[in-house]
Rosetta silent file (secondary structure, phi, psi, omega in degrees, C-alpha in Angstrom):
SEQUENCE: MQLLRRRKDCSSLNQELQDKCDTVRRACDEVETVPLQGTPTVPSAALLIEWIEDVSRYYHTLYLQLSSPLNQLSYEDPNYMSLLKEAAKEDPNLKEHIERIMAYTQYMIMEN
SCORE:     score description
SCORE:     0.000 S_00000001
   1 L     0.000  -41.652  178.252  -61.384   51.853   -1.010 S_00000001
   2 H   -61.453  -38.775  179.244  -59.356   48.769   -1.979 S_00000001
   3 H   -62.562  -40.808  179.283  -62.346   47.434   -3.890 S_00000001
   4 H   -66.428  -39.596  177.611  -62.610   50.646   -5.875 S_00000001
   5 H   -65.210  -42.367  179.177  -58.876   50.562   -6.652 S_00000001
   6 H   -63.682  -38.265  178.718  -59.114   46.928   -7.725 S_00000001
   7 H   -62.647  -42.437  179.081  -62.083   47.769   -9.941 S_00000001
   8 H   -65.093  -43.524  178.687  -60.049   50.526  -11.604 S_00000001
   9 H   -62.396  -43.758 -179.856  -57.053   48.175  -12.002 S_00000001
  10 H   -63.221  -41.225  179.937  -59.279   45.439  -13.438 S_00000001
  11 H   -63.656  -43.696 -179.263  -60.842   47.904  -15.852 S_00000001
  12 H   -69.498  -36.587  176.918  -57.455   49.142  -17.075 S_00000001
  13 H   -66.310  -39.622  178.819  -56.135   45.577  -17.408 S_00000001
  14 H   -63.368  -42.471  178.957  -59.221   44.576  -19.349 S_00000001
  15 H   -66.182  -40.586  178.518  -58.753   47.543  -21.699 S_00000001
  16 H   -62.146  -42.897  178.726  -55.043   46.745  -22.104 S_00000001
  17 H   -64.526  -41.299  178.641  -55.867   43.126  -22.959 S_00000001
  18 H   -63.781  -40.767  178.014  -58.521   44.238  -25.439 S_00000001
  19 H   -61.918  -41.744  178.861  -56.016   46.629  -27.085 S_00000001
  20 H   -65.766  -39.313  176.933  -53.492   43.808  -27.434 S_00000001
  21 H   -62.175  -41.642  179.276  -56.147   41.542  -28.959 S_00000001
  22 H   -63.950  -38.836  178.108  -57.011   44.275  -31.450 S_00000001
  23 H   -62.886  -44.209  178.978  -53.321   44.643  -32.348 S_00000001
  24 H   -64.288  -42.601  179.206  -53.006   40.900  -32.949 S_00000001
  25 H   -61.242  -43.500  179.031  -56.185   40.877  -35.038 S_00000001
  26 H   -63.394  -41.232  179.330  -54.906   43.762  -37.200 S_00000001
  27 H   -64.055  -39.455  179.297  -51.555   41.996  -37.660 S_00000001
  28 H   -67.304  -34.432  177.726  -53.346   38.800  -38.659 S_00000001
  29 H   -64.121  -28.461 -178.713  -55.434   40.697  -41.181 S_00000001
  30 H   -81.904  -19.477 -179.644  -52.201   41.838  -42.835 S_00000001
  31 L   -77.873  145.677  177.479  -50.805   38.303  -43.084 S_00000001
  32 L   -58.340  157.622 -176.726  -51.618   36.338  -46.213 S_00000001
  33 L   -83.105   11.715  175.809  -54.484   33.901  -45.864 S_00000001
  34 L   -66.311  127.720 -178.879  -52.212   30.901  -46.419 S_00000001
  35 L   -63.551  129.824  178.427  -52.837   28.548  -43.483 S_00000001
  36 L   -93.188  125.003 -178.797  -49.857   28.505  -41.162 S_00000001
  37 L   -84.055  140.864  175.639  -49.062   25.056  -39.804 S_00000001
  38 L   -96.457  169.637  174.806  -48.138   24.614  -36.190 S_00000001
  39 L  -124.261  172.469  178.802  -45.727   22.156  -34.623 S_00000001
  40 L   -60.363  -27.586  179.784  -45.850   20.414  -31.244 S_00000001
  41 L  -102.113  -14.879  178.177  -43.678   23.159  -29.764 S_00000001
  42 L  -131.565  106.935 -178.199  -44.972   26.117  -31.805 S_00000001
  43 L   -69.987  161.941  179.160  -48.737   26.331  -32.251 S_00000001
  44 L   -68.498  159.661  178.605  -50.329   27.713  -35.381 S_00000001
  45 H   -60.281  -38.199  179.858  -51.216   31.397  -35.607 S_00000001
  46 H   -62.042  -40.334  179.425  -54.906   30.457  -35.635 S_00000001
  47 H   -67.962  -40.472  178.022  -54.539   28.573  -32.352 S_00000001
  48 H   -61.079  -42.173  178.969  -52.651   31.479  -30.764 S_00000001
  49 H   -65.429  -40.526  177.555  -55.415   33.876  -31.777 S_00000001
  50 H   -60.241  -41.883  178.167  -58.026   31.492  -30.404 S_00000001
  51 H   -63.515  -43.321  179.740  -56.140   31.405  -27.093 S_00000001
  52 H   -60.147  -42.872  179.523  -55.921   35.186  -26.973 S_00000001
  53 H   -66.406  -38.518  177.719  -59.658   35.430  -27.537 S_00000001
  54 H   -62.199  -46.126 -179.377  -60.338   32.790  -24.838 S_00000001
  55 H   -64.960  -43.623  178.999  -58.198   34.663  -22.312 S_00000001
  56 H   -60.739  -45.611 -179.877  -59.778   37.987  -23.252 S_00000001
  57 H   -62.945  -40.023 -179.558  -63.287   36.542  -22.928 S_00000001
  58 H   -61.228  -52.235 -177.160  -62.411   34.974  -19.542 S_00000001
  59 H   -72.171  -31.312  176.783  -61.123   38.201  -17.976 S_00000001
  60 H   -66.381  -42.012  178.014  -63.833   40.319  -19.580 S_00000001
  61 H   -63.267  -43.327  178.156  -66.519   38.039  -18.129 S_00000001
  62 H   -62.055  -41.746  177.794  -64.879   38.183  -14.712 S_00000001
  63 H   -60.400  -46.064 -179.357  -64.728   41.973  -14.968 S_00000001
  64 H   -63.807  -38.398  178.596  -68.433   42.168  -15.859 S_00000001
  65 H   -61.269  -39.116 -177.048  -69.344   39.863  -12.971 S_00000001
  66 H   -86.669  -23.701 -174.910  -67.546   42.118  -10.496 S_00000001
  67 H   -59.659  -49.864 -177.235  -68.438   45.425  -12.107 S_00000001
  68 H   -61.953  -50.422  178.554  -72.093   45.511  -11.097 S_00000001
  69 H   -61.705  -35.349  179.668  -71.576   44.671   -7.390 S_00000001
  70 H   -69.702  -32.128  176.610  -68.733   47.165   -7.156 S_00000001
  71 H   -70.613  -22.441 -179.107  -70.928   49.867   -8.662 S_00000001
  72 L  -102.879   27.484 -177.620  -73.538   49.123   -6.005 S_00000001
  73 L   -49.848  125.173 -178.827  -71.060   49.353   -3.127 S_00000001
  74 L  -142.018  115.268  179.523  -72.970   49.610    0.138 S_00000001
  75 L   -76.493  -23.152 -177.898  -71.347   49.614    3.548 S_00000001
  76 L   -79.977  -25.415 -176.097  -74.714   49.413    5.302 S_00000001
  77 L   -77.967  114.836 -178.959  -75.895   46.241    3.564 S_00000001
  78 L   -68.180  -20.134 -179.291  -74.819   43.211    5.622 S_00000001
  79 L   -89.568   -3.676 -173.994  -75.273   40.946    2.588 S_00000001
  80 H   -58.856  -46.036 -177.035  -73.027   43.008    0.324 S_00000001
  81 H   -64.549  -37.106  178.380  -69.835   41.023    0.957 S_00000001
  82 H   -69.191  -35.358  175.792  -71.560   37.708    0.282 S_00000001
  83 H   -64.575  -42.160  179.071  -72.982   39.142   -2.975 S_00000001
  84 H   -65.439  -42.155  178.076  -69.512   40.316   -3.967 S_00000001
  85 H   -61.697  -42.182  178.549  -68.016   36.949   -3.070 S_00000001
  86 H   -64.132  -39.417 -179.077  -70.659   35.190   -5.178 S_00000001
  87 H   -67.978  -26.499 -177.075  -69.969   37.513   -8.122 S_00000001
  88 L   -83.457   -2.185  179.383  -66.244   36.714   -7.957 S_00000001
  89 L   -65.338  135.933 -178.209  -66.779   32.980   -8.516 S_00000001
  90 L  -104.530  152.299  175.545  -64.982   31.780  -11.600 S_00000001
  91 L   -71.017  114.735 -175.312  -66.013   29.079  -14.045 S_00000001
  92 H   -62.147  -35.166 -179.976  -63.719   26.163  -13.053 S_00000001
  93 H   -68.096  -43.642  179.919  -63.640   24.680  -16.574 S_00000001
  94 H   -68.706  -38.440  178.300  -62.734   27.967  -18.196 S_00000001
  95 H   -62.244  -41.492  178.404  -60.177   28.721  -15.485 S_00000001
  96 H   -63.313  -40.884  177.896  -58.546   25.326  -16.098 S_00000001
  97 H   -60.676  -44.859  179.816  -58.467   26.054  -19.848 S_00000001
  98 H   -64.033  -40.605  178.988  -56.756   29.411  -19.202 S_00000001
  99 H   -64.161  -37.279  176.388  -54.220   27.760  -16.885 S_00000001
 100 H   -65.610  -41.280  177.232  -53.373   25.200  -19.618 S_00000001
 101 H   -59.881  -46.210 -179.286  -52.885   28.027  -22.110 S_00000001
 102 H   -63.311  -41.216  179.777  -50.564   29.812  -19.678 S_00000001
 103 H   -64.965  -43.247 -179.871  -48.576   26.628  -18.972 S_00000001
 104 H   -66.229  -39.313  177.889  -48.166   25.863  -22.677 S_00000001
 105 H   -62.536  -43.085  177.640  -47.162   29.457  -23.372 S_00000001
 106 H   -60.493  -42.819  179.556  -44.536   29.270  -20.618 S_00000001
 107 H   -60.700  -45.464 -179.454  -43.230   26.032  -22.102 S_00000001
 108 H   -61.642  -39.523 -179.763  -42.939   27.602  -25.578 S_00000001
 109 H   -65.457  -42.998 -179.250  -41.039   30.577  -24.177 S_00000001
 110 H   -68.469  -33.308 -179.384  -38.576   28.339  -22.325 S_00000001
 111 H   -75.453  -28.748 -177.892  -38.044   26.109  -25.380 S_00000001
 112 L   -99.864    0.000    0.000  -37.367   29.006  -27.746 S_00000001
């Protein structure tokens, strides 16, 4: 039951993140095409959008990895939990990239 609830939560979070990405993309489309320069403490708009897309892609991929095993939920299959555990493995390089984005974002919030 917890797995099903988590799947629903993950799905709604993924949709919420996608909606926010779409909002940012629409806002960027409305901004003039003059390149916005970033500073060491405030990244450029292009870099922020790239980060948003990286984070969205990371969580969407994780959602897809878990989606299939959760749809095939089987209490009788003794191998099910190991399959689910394998599906939940994250790409360490991408996870590290996301953690750096989060740390830098936290720093920017504290500085401003």
